[in-house]
N, CA, C and O atoms as a GROMACS GRO file, in nm:
protein
  448
    1MET      N    1   0.442  11.708  14.874
    1MET     CA    2   0.571  11.648  14.848
    1MET      C    3   0.680  11.740  14.904
    1MET      O    4   0.683  11.859  14.874
    2ARG      N    5   0.768  11.683  14.983
    2ARG     CA    6   0.878  11.759  15.041
    2ARG      C    7   1.002  11.746  14.956
    2ARG      O    8   1.034  11.638  14.904
    3SER      N    9   1.072  11.856  14.942
    3SER     CA   10   1.200  11.849  14.872
    3SER      C   11   1.311  11.847  14.976
    3SER      O   12   1.297  11.903  15.084
    4SER      N   13   1.419  11.783  14.942
    4SER     CA   14   1.531  11.777  15.036
    4SER      C   15   1.604  11.912  15.036
    4SER      O   16   1.601  11.985  14.937
    5PRO      N   17   1.668  11.944  15.148
    5PRO     CA   18   1.738  12.072  15.155
    5PRO      C   19   1.851  12.079  15.052
    5PRO      O   20   1.916  11.979  15.022
    6SER      N   21   1.872  12.198  15.000
    6SER     CA   22   1.982  12.216  14.904
    6SER      C   23   2.114  12.209  14.979
    6SER      O   24   2.118  12.227  15.100
    7PRO      N   25   2.224  12.182  14.906
    7PRO     CA   26   2.356  12.180  14.972
    7PRO      C   27   2.385  12.309  15.048
    7PRO      O   28   2.442  12.305  15.157
    8SER      N   29   2.347  12.424  14.991
    8SER     CA   30   2.376  12.549  15.061
    8SER      C   31   2.291  12.562  15.188
    8SER      O   32   2.337  12.619  15.287
    9ASP      N   33   2.169  12.511  15.186
    9ASP     CA   34   2.086  12.512  15.307
    9ASP      C   35   2.149  12.425  15.416
    9ASP      O   36   2.148  12.462  15.534
   10LYS      N   37   2.203  12.311  15.376
   10LYS     CA   38   2.269  12.222  15.472
   10LYS      C   39   2.390  12.291  15.533
   10LYS      O   40   2.410  12.288  15.654
   11VAL      N   41   2.471  12.354  15.449
   11VAL     CA   42   2.590  12.424  15.498
   11VAL      C   43   2.550  12.537  15.591
   11VAL      O   44   2.611  12.556  15.696
   12ASP      N   45   2.448  12.613  15.554
   12ASP     CA   46   2.402  12.724  15.638
   12ASP      C   47   2.355  12.675  15.774
   12ASP      O   48   2.385  12.736  15.876
   13ALA      N   49   2.281  12.565  15.775
   13ALA     CA   50   2.232  12.509  15.901
   13ALA      C   51   2.348  12.462  15.989
   13ALA      O   52   2.349  12.485  16.110
   14LEU      N   53   2.446  12.397  15.927
   14LEU     CA   54   2.561  12.350  16.003
   14LEU      C   55   2.648  12.466  16.050
   14LEU      O   56   2.709  12.459  16.157
   15ALA      N   57   2.654  12.572  15.971
   15ALA     CA   58   2.732  12.689  16.009
   15ALA      C   59   2.679  12.748  16.139
   15ALA      O   60   2.756  12.792  16.225
   16VAL      N   61   2.548  12.750  16.154
   16VAL     CA   62   2.487  12.800  16.277
   16VAL      C   63   2.513  12.701  16.391
   16VAL      O   64   2.555  12.741  16.500
   17LEU      N   65   2.489  12.573  16.366
   17LEU     CA   66   2.505  12.469  16.468
   17LEU      C   67   2.648  12.464  16.522
   17LEU      O   68   2.668  12.452  16.643
   18TYR      N   69   2.747  12.473  16.433
   18TYR     CA   70   2.888  12.461  16.473
   18TYR      C   71   2.958  12.596  16.488
   18TYR      O   72   3.079  12.600  16.511
   19SER      N   73   2.885  12.706  16.476
   19SER     CA   74   2.942  12.841  16.489
   19SER      C   75   3.060  12.861  16.393
   19SER      O   76   3.168  12.905  16.433
   20LEU      N   77   3.038  12.828  16.267
   20LEU     CA   78   3.144  12.840  16.167
   20LEU      C   79   3.159  12.984  16.122
   20LEU      O   80   3.062  13.060  16.117
   21HIS      N   81   3.281  13.021  16.089
   21HIS     CA   82   3.309  13.153  16.034
   21HIS      C   83   3.275  13.154  15.885
   21HIS      O   84   3.252  13.049  15.825
   22ALA      N   85   3.270  13.273  15.827
   22ALA     CA   86   3.234  13.288  15.686
   22ALA      C   87   3.326  13.208  15.595
   22ALA      O   88   3.280  13.147  15.499
   23GLY      N   89   3.455  13.208  15.623
   23GLY     CA   90   3.550  13.135  15.539
   23GLY      C   91   3.528  12.985  15.544
   23GLY      O   92   3.538  12.917  15.442
   24GLU      N   93   3.499  12.932  15.662
   24GLU     CA   94   3.471  12.790  15.677
   24GLU      C   95   3.342  12.753  15.605
   24GLU      O   96   3.332  12.648  15.541
   25ARG      N   97   3.244  12.839  15.616
   25ARG     CA   98   3.116  12.817  15.547
   25ARG      C   99   3.138  12.815  15.396
   25ARG      O  100   3.084  12.728  15.326
   26GLU      N  101   3.216  12.910  15.347
   26GLU     CA  102   3.242  12.918  15.202
   26GLU      C  103   3.320  12.795  15.155
   26GLU      O  104   3.291  12.740  15.049
   27ALA      N  105   3.418  12.753  15.233
   27ALA     CA  106   3.497  12.634  15.196
   27ALA      C  107   3.408  12.511  15.185
   27ALA      O  108   3.420  12.433  15.091
   28LEU      N  109   3.318  12.494  15.281
   28LEU     CA  110   3.227  12.379  15.276
   28LEU      C  111   3.130  12.390  15.160
   28LEU      O  112   3.097  12.289  15.096
   29SER      N  113   3.084  12.509  15.132
   29SER     CA  114   2.995  12.529  15.016
   29SER      C  115   3.066  12.492  14.886
   29SER      O  116   3.007  12.429  14.799
   30LEU      N  117   3.191  12.532  14.875
   30LEU     CA  118   3.269  12.497  14.755
   30LEU      C  119   3.290  12.346  14.745
   30LEU      O  120   3.287  12.290  14.635
   31CYS      N  121   3.311  12.282  14.858
   31CYS     CA  122   3.329  12.136  14.857
   31CYS      C  123   3.200  12.066  14.817
   31CYS      O  124   3.205  11.959  14.755
   32MET      N  125   3.087  12.123  14.850
   32MET     CA  126   2.960  12.064  14.808
   32MET      C  127   2.942  12.083  14.657
   32MET      O  128   2.886  11.996  14.590
   33ALA      N  129   2.988  12.196  14.604
   33ALA     CA  130   2.976  12.223  14.461
   33ALA      C  131   3.080  12.145  14.380
   33ALA      O  132   3.055  12.109  14.265
   34PHE      N  133   3.195  12.119  14.441
   34PHE     CA  134   3.305  12.048  14.374
   34PHE      C  135   3.343  11.928  14.460
   34PHE      O  136   3.433  11.938  14.543
   35PRO      N  137   3.275  11.816  14.442
   35PRO     CA  138   3.292  11.700  14.531
   35PRO      C  139   3.434  11.645  14.544
   35PRO      O  140   3.463  11.577  14.642
   36LYS      N  141   3.521  11.672  14.450
   36LYS     CA  142   3.658  11.622  14.462
   36LYS      C  143   3.746  11.714  14.546
   36LYS      O  144   3.860  11.680  14.577
   37ALA      N  145   3.694  11.830  14.582
   37ALA     CA  146   3.769  11.925  14.664
   37ALA      C  147   3.783  11.873  14.807
   37ALA      O  148   3.695  11.804  14.857
   38ILE      N  149   3.894  11.906  14.870
   38ILE     CA  150   3.920  11.865  15.008
   38ILE      C  151   3.950  11.990  15.090
   38ILE      O  152   4.048  12.060  15.063
   39PRO      N  153   3.867  12.020  15.188
   39PRO     CA  154   3.896  12.136  15.272
   39PRO      C  155   4.010  12.107  15.369
   39PRO      O  156   4.023  11.996  15.420
   40LEU      N  157   4.090  12.207  15.396
   40LEU     CA  158   4.200  12.196  15.490
   40LEU      C  159   4.167  12.283  15.611
   40LEU      O  160   4.151  12.404  15.599
   41SER      N  161   4.157  12.219  15.726
   41SER     CA  162   4.122  12.294  15.846
   41SER      C  163   4.167  12.219  15.970
   41SER      O  164   4.154  12.097  15.978
   42ASP      N  165   4.220  12.294  16.066
   42ASP     CA  166   4.254  12.236  16.195
   42ASP      C  167   4.147  12.270  16.299
   42ASP      O  168   4.161  12.236  16.416
   43ASP      N  169   4.041  12.335  16.255
   43ASP     CA  170   3.933  12.372  16.344
   43ASP      C  171   3.840  12.252  16.363
   43ASP      O  172   3.785  12.199  16.266
   44THR      N  173   3.823  12.210  16.487
   44THR     CA  174   3.742  12.092  16.516
   44THR      C  175   3.599  12.107  16.468
   44THR      O  176   3.544  12.014  16.408
   45ALA      N  177   3.540  12.221  16.492
   45ALA     CA  178   3.400  12.241  16.451
   45ALA      C  179   3.385  12.233  16.300
   45ALA      O  180   3.290  12.172  16.250
   46ALA      N  181   3.477  12.293  16.227
   46ALA     CA  182   3.471  12.289  16.080
   46ALA      C  183   3.487  12.146  16.030
   46ALA      O  184   3.422  12.106  15.934
   47ARG      N  185   3.573  12.070  16.094
   47ARG     CA  186   3.594  11.931  16.052
   47ARG      C  187   3.472  11.844  16.085
   47ARG      O  188   3.437  11.755  16.008
   48LEU      N  189   3.407  11.871  16.198
   48LEU     CA  190   3.284  11.798  16.232
   48LEU      C  191   3.173  11.832  16.134
   48LEU      O  192   3.097  11.744  16.092
   49ALA      N  193   3.163  11.958  16.097
   49ALA     CA  194   3.062  11.998  15.997
   49ALA      C  195   3.090  11.929  15.865
   49ALA      O  196   2.998  11.881  15.799
   50ALA      N  197   3.217  11.924  15.825
   50ALA     CA  198   3.253  11.857  15.700
   50ALA      C  199   3.215  11.709  15.706
   50ALA      O  200   3.161  11.654  15.610
   51LYS      N  201   3.244  11.646  15.818
   51LYS     CA  202   3.211  11.504  15.834
   51LYS      C  203   3.060  11.483  15.822
   51LYS      O  204   3.015  11.386  15.761
   52THR      N  205   2.982  11.573  15.881
   52THR     CA  206   2.837  11.565  15.873
   52THR      C  207   2.790  11.571  15.727
   52THR      O  208   2.692  11.508  15.689
   53LEU      N  209   2.862  11.648  15.647
   53LEU     CA  210   2.830  11.663  15.504
   53LEU      C  211   2.895  11.554  15.419
   53LEU      O  212   2.886  11.558  15.296
   54THR      N  213   2.961  11.458  15.482
   54THR     CA  214   3.040  11.353  15.417
   54THR      C  215   3.147  11.411  15.326
   54THR      O  216   3.171  11.362  15.215
   55VAL      N  217   3.209  11.517  15.374
   55VAL     CA  218   3.322  11.579  15.305
   55VAL      C  219   3.447  11.543  15.385
   55VAL      O  220   3.452  11.565  15.506
   56ALA      N  221   3.548  11.489  15.318
   56ALA     CA  222   3.671  11.446  15.385
   56ALA      C  223   3.765  11.565  15.405
   56ALA      O  224   3.837  11.603  15.313
   57ALA      N  225   3.764  11.622  15.525
   57ALA     CA  226   3.852  11.734  15.557
   57ALA      C  227   3.984  11.682  15.610
   57ALA      O  228   3.990  11.574  15.669
   58HIS      N  229   4.090  11.758  15.589
   58HIS     CA  230   4.221  11.721  15.640
   58HIS      C  231   4.279  11.836  15.720
   58HIS      O  232   4.251  11.953  15.693
   59GLY      N  233   4.360  11.801  15.819
   59GLY     CA  234   4.428  11.900  15.901
   59GLY      C  235   4.578  11.888  15.884
   59GLY      O  236   4.627  11.810  15.802
   60THR      N  237   4.650  11.966  15.960
   60THR     CA  238   4.796  11.972  15.951
   60THR      C  239   4.860  11.835  15.971
   60THR      O  240   4.946  11.795  15.893
   61LEU      N  241   4.818  11.765  16.074
   61LEU     CA  242   4.880  11.635  16.103
   61LEU      C  243   4.856  11.536  15.990
   61LEU      O  244   4.948  11.463  15.950
   62GLY      N  245   4.736  11.533  15.939
   62GLY     CA  246   4.705  11.443  15.828
   62GLY      C  247   4.784  11.477  15.703
   62GLY      O  248   4.827  11.388  15.629
   63LEU      N  249   4.803  11.607  15.679
   63LEU     CA  250   4.882  11.648  15.562
   63LEU      C  251   5.027  11.606  15.575
   63LEU      O  252   5.090  11.565  15.477
   64LEU      N  253   5.081  11.615  15.696
   64LEU     CA  254   5.220  11.573  15.715
   64LEU      C  255   5.237  11.423  15.694
   64LEU      O  256   5.334  11.380  15.631
   65VAL      N  257   5.144  11.345  15.745
   65VAL     CA  258   5.151  11.199  15.724
   65VAL      C  259   5.135  11.168  15.575
   65VAL      O  260   5.206  11.084  15.521
   66ARG      N  261   5.044  11.235  15.511
   66ARG     CA  262   5.022  11.215  15.368
   66ARG      C  263   5.147  11.251  15.287
   66ARG      O  264   5.176  11.188  15.186
   67ALA      N  265   5.219  11.353  15.331
   67ALA     CA  266   5.341  11.395  15.260
   67ALA      C  267   5.445  11.284  15.258
   67ALA      O  268   5.520  11.270  15.160
   68ILE      N  269   5.451  11.204  15.362
   68ILE     CA  270   5.543  11.089  15.363
   68ILE      C  271   5.496  10.987  15.261
   68ILE      O  272   5.574  10.939  15.179
   69ARG      N  273   5.368  10.955  15.266
   69ARG     CA  274   5.313  10.852  15.176
   69ARG      C  275   5.330  10.890  15.029
   69ARG      O  276   5.347  10.804  14.943
   70ARG      N  277   5.324  11.020  15.003
   70ARG     CA  278   5.338  11.067  14.864
   70ARG      C  279   5.482  11.102  14.828
   70ARG      O  280   5.509  11.154  14.720
   71ARG      N  281   5.573  11.074  14.919
   71ARG     CA  282   5.716  11.098  14.899
   71ARG      C  283   5.750  11.246  14.878
   71ARG      O  284   5.844  11.280  14.805
   72LEU      N  285   5.673  11.333  14.941
   72LEU     CA  286   5.701  11.476  14.932
   72LEU      C  287   5.795  11.520  15.044
   72LEU      O  288   5.872  11.615  15.028
   73LEU      N  289   5.788  11.449  15.157
   73LEU     CA  290   5.877  11.473  15.270
   73LEU      C  291   5.922  11.338  15.323
   73LEU      O  292   5.851  11.238  15.312
   74SER      N  293   6.042  11.336  15.380
   74SER     CA  294   6.089  11.211  15.441
   74SER      C  295   6.028  11.198  15.581
   74SER      O  296   5.976  11.293  15.638
   75LYS      N  297   6.036  11.078  15.633
   75LYS     CA  298   5.989  11.053  15.768
   75LYS      C  299   6.064  11.142  15.867
   75LYS      O  300   6.004  11.197  15.959
   76ALA      N  301   6.195  11.155  15.849
   76ALA     CA  302   6.276  11.240  15.938
   76ALA      C  303   6.232  11.386  15.932
   76ALA      O  304   6.227  11.453  16.035
   77GLN      N  305   6.201  11.434  15.813
   77GLN     CA  306   6.156  11.573  15.800
   77GLN      C  307   6.022  11.595  15.872
   77GLN      O  308   6.004  11.696  15.940
   78VAL      N  309   5.931  11.499  15.857
   78VAL     CA  310   5.801  11.512  15.922
   78VAL      C  311   5.816  11.503  16.073
   78VAL      O  312   5.751  11.578  16.146
   79LEU      N  313   5.899  11.412  16.121
   79LEU     CA  314   5.922  11.403  16.266
   79LEU      C  315   5.977  11.535  16.320
   79LEU      O  316   5.935  11.580  16.427
   80ALA      N  317   6.069  11.595  16.248
   80ALA     CA  318   6.124  11.724  16.291
   80ALA      C  319   6.015  11.830  16.295
   80ALA      O  320   6.010  11.909  16.390
   81LEU      N  321   5.929  11.834  16.196
   81LEU     CA  322   5.820  11.931  16.193
   81LEU      C  323   5.722  11.906  16.308
   81LEU      O  324   5.676  12.001  16.373
   82LEU      N  325   5.689  11.782  16.334
   82LEU     CA  326   5.597  11.749  16.442
   82LEU      C  327   5.654  11.795  16.576
   82LEU      O  328   5.581  11.848  16.660
   83ARG      N  329   5.783  11.774  16.596
   83ARG     CA  330   5.847  11.814  16.722
   83ARG      C  331   5.852  11.966  16.739
   83ARG      O  332   5.859  12.015  16.852
   84GLN      N  333   5.848  12.038  16.630
   84GLN     CA  334   5.855  12.185  16.636
   84GLN      C  335   5.719  12.250  16.659
   84GLN      O  336   5.712  12.367  16.696
   85ILE      N  337   5.612  12.178  16.638
   85ILE     CA  338   5.478  12.239  16.648
   85ILE      C  339   5.454  12.311  16.781
   85ILE      O  340   5.409  12.425  16.780
   86PRO      N  341   5.484  12.248  16.896
   86PRO     CA  342   5.453  12.319  17.022
   86PRO      C  343   5.530  12.451  17.041
   86PRO      O  344   5.478  12.545  17.101
   87GLU      N  345   5.653  12.458  16.991
   87GLU     CA  346   5.735  12.576  17.013
   87GLU      C  347   5.723  12.681  16.902
   87GLU      O  348   5.738  12.800  16.927
   88ARG      N  349   5.697  12.636  16.781
   88ARG     CA  350   5.706  12.728  16.668
   88ARG      C  351   5.574  12.757  16.599
   88ARG      O  352   5.571  12.827  16.498
   89SER      N  353   5.464  12.706  16.653
   89SER     CA  354   5.336  12.723  16.586
   89SER      C  355   5.230  12.771  16.685
   89SER      O  356   5.238  12.741  16.804
   90SER      N  357   5.134  12.844  16.636
   90SER     CA  358   5.020  12.883  16.720
   90SER      C  359   4.910  12.777  16.712
   90SER      O  360   4.805  12.792  16.774
   91LEU      N  361   4.935  12.672  16.638
   91LEU     CA  362   4.839  12.563  16.622
   91LEU      C  363   4.825  12.490  16.756
   91LEU      O  364   4.924  12.446  16.815
   92HIS      N  365   4.703  12.479  16.804
   92HIS     CA  366   4.678  12.408  16.929
   92HIS      C  367   4.640  12.265  16.898
   92HIS      O  368   4.534  12.237  16.842
   93ILE      N  369   4.728  12.174  16.936
   93ILE     CA  370   4.701  12.031  16.919
   93ILE      C  371   4.722  11.967  17.056
   93ILE      O  372   4.823  11.990  17.122
   94ARG      N  373   4.624  11.887  17.097
   94ARG     CA  374   4.639  11.818  17.226
   94ARG      C  375   4.771  11.743  17.228
   94ARG      O  376   4.808  11.677  17.131
   95SER      N  377   4.842  11.754  17.339
   95SER     CA  378   4.974  11.690  17.349
   95SER      C  379   4.964  11.539  17.329
   95SER      O  380   5.054  11.479  17.269
   96GLY      N  381   4.857  11.477  17.377
   96GLY     CA  382   4.841  11.333  17.359
   96GLY      C  383   4.824  11.295  17.213
   96GLY      O  384   4.878  11.195  17.167
   97LEU      N  385   4.749  11.376  17.139
   97LEU     CA  386   4.730  11.350  16.996
   97LEU      C  387   4.861  11.370  16.921
   97LEU      O  388   4.896  11.290  16.834
   98LEU      N  389   4.932  11.475  16.954
   98LEU     CA  390   5.061  11.500  16.888
   98LEU      C  391   5.158  11.385  16.916
   98LEU      O  392   5.230  11.341  16.827
   99ALA      N  393   5.161  11.338  17.039
   99ALA     CA  394   5.248  11.225  17.075
   99ALA      C  395   5.208  11.099  16.999
   99ALA      O  396   5.293  11.023  16.954
  100GLU      N  397   5.077  11.077  16.987
  100GLU     CA  398   5.027  10.959  16.915
  100GLU      C  399   5.067  10.963  16.768
  100GLU      O  400   5.112  10.863  16.713
  101VAL      N  401   5.050  11.077  16.704
  101VAL     CA  402   5.085  11.090  16.563
  101VAL      C  403   5.236  11.080  16.545
  101VAL      O  404   5.283  11.018  16.449
  102THR      N  405   5.312  11.140  16.635
  102THR     CA  406   5.459  11.132  16.628
  102THR      C  407   5.504  10.986  16.638
  102THR      O  408   5.592  10.944  16.563
  103GLN      N  409   5.443  10.910  16.728
  103GLN     CA  410   5.476  10.768  16.742
  103GLN      C  411   5.438  10.691  16.617
  103GLN      O  412   5.512  10.604  16.571
  104GLN      N  413   5.322  10.723  16.562
  104GLN     CA  414   5.276  10.657  16.438
  104GLN      C  415   5.376  10.683  16.325
  104GLN      O  416   5.413  10.591  16.252
  105VAL      N  417   5.420  10.806  16.312
  105VAL     CA  418   5.516  10.841  16.207
  105VAL      C  419   5.649  10.772  16.232
  105VAL      O  420   5.712  10.720  16.139
  106ALA      N  421   5.692  10.770  16.356
  106ALA     CA  422   5.821  10.708  16.390
  106ALA      C  423   5.825  10.560  16.353
  106ALA      O  424   5.930  10.508  16.316
  107THR      N  425   5.712  10.494  16.361
  107THR     CA  426   5.708  10.350  16.331
  107THR      C  427   5.668  10.319  16.187
  107THR      O  428   5.663  10.203  16.147
  108MET      N  429   5.638  10.424  16.110
  108MET     CA  430   5.600  10.402  15.970
  108MET      C  431   5.721  10.356  15.889
  108MET      O  432   5.834  10.397  15.915
  109ALA      N  433   5.695  10.272  15.793
  109ALA     CA  434   5.800  10.236  15.698
  109ALA      C  435   5.806  10.346  15.592
  109ALA      O  436   5.703  10.400  15.551
  110GLU      N  437   5.926  10.378  15.548
  110GLU     CA  438   5.941  10.475  15.438
  110GLU      C  439   5.881  10.412  15.312
  110GLU      O  440   5.903  10.294  15.286
  111PRO      N  441   5.807  10.490  15.235
  111PRO     CA  442   5.752  10.435  15.110
  111PRO      C  443   5.865  10.397  15.013
  111PRO      O  444   5.970  10.460  15.008
  112GLU      N  445   5.838  10.293  14.939
  112GLU     CA  446   5.942  10.247  14.844
  112GLU      C  447   5.930  10.318  14.713
  112GLU      O  448   6.009  10.293  14.621
   0.00000   0.00000   0.00000
């Protein structure tokens, strides 16, 4: 009889496959132990590993969009932050993706 791999074995295997750092590995391990936890990462490999584990990871862009929906920031504030990313942040986001998200935010209705 075979037993299924433990959550930590799965995380360890994915850490090797995706070349995850110790902090990313620990974050995913914690998310496996606490299923309501949401890891925050802009690292593509870490987000792919999370997806493989069916863990919903969020990045900077998703957090900014969510901030509008939760009425934590206005649409204008988020648009201003999005426009500042290329000049004021070391965060590398493909220009096409940033333009797409900026357009999405620009056309969003403000939550009531």
